[in-house]
N, C-alpha and C positions, 0 to 999 in steps of 0.2 A: 610602723603602725598600719600603713596601707596593706602590707603583706599579711598582717594578722587579720585584718578585716576581710580581705579576699579569701584567705584560708578558711575563716569561719563561715563565710558565705557558701563556699564550695562544700563544706561539711554538711551544712543545713540543707543545701540543695540535694546532695546525695542521700541524706536521711529521708527527705520528703519523697524522693523518687522511689526508694526501696519500700517504704511503708505504703505508699500509694498503690504499688503493684501487688501488695499483699492483702488488700481489702477492696471490696467492690464499691464502697461508699466514696463519693467524690471528695477530693481535697478542696478546701475552701481557702481563698485568699482574701485579705482584708486590709483596711486602713483604720488607724485609731489616733486619738489625740486627747489631751486633757491637761490637768493641772498637777504640778509637783509642789510638795511642801517638804523641804529637805533641810537637814542639819547634819552635824557630826556628833557621835556619842562615844563614850569611853570612860575609863576610870580617871583619866587626867583632864577631862573636858567638863566645863561648867559654864553657865551664863551665855551660851550661844543661842541665838534666836533662829527661828525657821525662815529660810528664804523661799519665797513663792515664785515659781517659774512655770515652765510648760514641758510637755513631752509630746512627740509626734512620730509616727512611723508606720511600718508595714508588718503584717503577720500572716501566718498560714495555720490552718487547723487540719491536722492529718489524722484521720480516724484509725484507731487500732481495733476497737470493738464498738458496739453500739453506744456504750457509755464512756469509753476512754479515748482520749486523743493526745497527740503530741502537738504542742503549739510553739514553734520557734518564732521569734520576732527580731526585728532590728529597729531600734528607737534612738532618736535624738532626745537627750534628757538633760534639762537644765537643773543643776544641783548646786550645792554649796551651803552657805549659812550666813546669817547676819551677826555682827558683833556690835553690841550697844553698851557704851559706858562701862567697860570692864574694869574692875578694881585692880590695883597693883598686886602682883603676885600671880595672876593668871597668865597663861602663855600668850594671850592676845591682850597686851597691856596698852590700852588706848582709851581716850575720852571721846573719840569721834564715833559717829555712826558709819560703819563700814559693812559693805556686802562683799563677801568672798565668793566669787562665782567659779564653780567647777562644773564644766559641761562635758558630757560623755556621749559616745555612741554605745548604747547598751544592747547586748545580745542575750536575752533570756531564752532558755529552752525548757518549757514547762510541761509537766504532766497534768492534763485537764480531765476532771471526772465530773460527769453530770449526775447530780443527786436526783433530780426530777427533770422533766422536759423544760429546757431553757435555762435552768439554774445550775451553775457549775462552781467548783472550787479548783484551784490551780496551785502548783508548787513546783519549784525547780531551780537550778543554778542560773546565775546571770553573770555575764562577763562584760566588764566595762573598759572602754578605751577612751582615755581623756583626750579631748580635741580642743579645749579652750580653757584658759585660766586667767582670771582678771580680778583686780580689786576695784570696787566702785565706792568712792568716797562721797558720792551724792546719789544714793540709790533711788531717791524719790524725784529726781530731776535729771535733765541732760547734763553731760559733762562729768568730770571727776573720775573718769575711767583710766585705770593704769593696768595695761596688759602685762602679764608675767612672762618673762623670757623663759622658754622651755629649758634652756641650758642652765638657768639659775633657779629653777623651781624646786621646792622642797616636797612636792606632791608626786607620787608615782603615776606613771602613764597607764598602768593597768590595775584594775580593781575587780574583786570577786564579791558576789552577793548571793543571798538566798532570797528568792522572790516567792511570795505567796499571797493569795487573794481569792476573790470571788467575783462572779459576774452573772448577768442574765442576758440571754440572746432571744430576741423576738423572732417570730416566724418570717418576717420580712427581711431578716439579716441584720437589722439594727441591734446593737448591744451596748450595755453599760457595764462598767467594772470598777473595782477598787483593789488596790494592791499595796503591800508593804515590802520594801526592799531593805533587807537586813545586811549590813556590811559584815563580811567575814575576815577581811584583811585590813591591816593598818594602811592608811592612805599616805603616810609620810615615808620618804626614802630613808634608807640606811645611810650612815656616815654623814648625817646632817645634824644640826642642833636639835631637831625634833625627832630623832630616830627612836628615842625611848618613850615618846608620848603615845599613849593608847588613844587612837582616834580612828573611827570607822564611819563610813557614810550611812545615813539613815534617812529613808525617803518614803513618804506616803504619796500615793498616786490615785487620782480619780479621773475617769475619762469615759468617752463614748467612741463608738466606731461602727463600721459597717462591713459585713462579710458578703462577698460577691458569689 
């Protein structure tokens, strides 16, 4: 996983260097953070509730033209879902309140287009590297945490998404944005009891940030 993250970082750095040399407008670096509202979706999934968590990370805006930019990011993203009093027959068969925590390092590479000054839309692929997996049997209080052993996990270490959203950047560098991350690949590993279950990450994000 560390090699994948390092490789991704080198690719993004090379891309930013090449594009920065091709345009006179300065590359901007920034920080951002906000709230996540995440769940999983699919033909075989029902009755899962949204988990509320957070995202935080770094980004760069690399101009291509006056209105178009490439925006690579690296984010810590708290994802997963809540399971609440699921009826027998669902794959999550329990009468307990359980929060399934799936946390990722997410690397989106977005094409950003300014519609008018300050207002932009963005879309692009996002690559996720799972860094933490835990079951929380007491999501509203301390305790009840059960960390999942990576060797016995049913969830893949790598995930792909399509990210799209909109934002507004003020003249002082402060910005706000909203985004939806649509899972493109099944989160469950093959050759497990869940291999034929259609389940993909689905995450709404809202946040604020600052460009230097």
